[in-house]
C-alpha positions in Angstrom: -6.0 3.5 0.7 -5.3 4.6 -2.9 -2.4 2.8 -4.4 -0.7 3.8 -7.7 -2.2 6.0 -10.4 -5.8 6.8 -11.0 -6.6 9.1 -13.9 -9.6 11.4 -14.0 -12.8 9.5 -14.9 -11.0 6.1 -14.8 -12.7 3.0 -13.4 -11.4 2.2 -9.9 -10.5 -1.3 -8.9 -10.8 -2.3 -5.3 -8.6 -5.1 -4.0 -7.3 -6.7 -0.8 -3.7 -7.4 0.0 -2.0 -9.0 3.0 0.0 -6.2 4.7 2.0 -6.5 7.8 4.1 -3.9 9.6 7.8 -4.7 9.0 8.7 -3.6 12.5 6.1 -5.2 14.8 4.5 -7.7 12.4 1.0 -6.4 13.2 -1.5 -7.4 10.5 -3.2 -4.3 9.1 -6.4 -4.0 6.9 -5.3 -4.3 3.2 -8.3 -2.8 1.4 -6.8 -0.7 -1.4 -7.9 1.0 -4.7 -6.1 1.6 -8.0 -6.9 2.7 -11.5 -8.0 0.1 -14.0 -5.2 0.8 -16.4 -2.5 0.7 -13.7 -3.8 -2.4 -11.8 -1.7 -5.6 -12.3 0.9 -4.0 -14.6 4.6 -4.8 -14.1 5.1 -1.4 -12.5 2.1 -1.9 -10.2 3.4 -5.3 -9.0 6.9 -3.9 -8.4 5.6 -1.0 -6.4 3.2 -3.2 -4.4 6.1 -5.6 -3.5 8.3 -2.6 -2.3 5.3 -1.2 -0.3 4.8 -4.5 1.5 8.5 -4.8 2.3 8.7 -1.2 3.8 5.3 -0.7 5.4 5.1 0.6 8.9 1.9 0.7 10.9 0.8 4.0 12.4 2.2 3.2 15.8 5.7 2.3 14.5 5.7 5.2 12.0 5.0 7.6 14.9 7.7 6.1 17.1 10.2 6.4 14.2 9.1 10.1 13.6 9.5 11.1 17.3 12.9 9.3 17.6 14.3 11.3 14.7 
């Protein structure tokens, strides 16, 4: 999954993050990519923290979509 900002011809950083669905607590693979300039900046860490607090797995996301 691409996370954050990657500029054209920028080096890509691959990293792993522990990600769990906030609804069912299912552990999901956390392999992600980001641009070298954006990786580990204050904005990056803030966005990653928000992402981890609001992440829904595919099953829970689909259930939420069909209920609305």
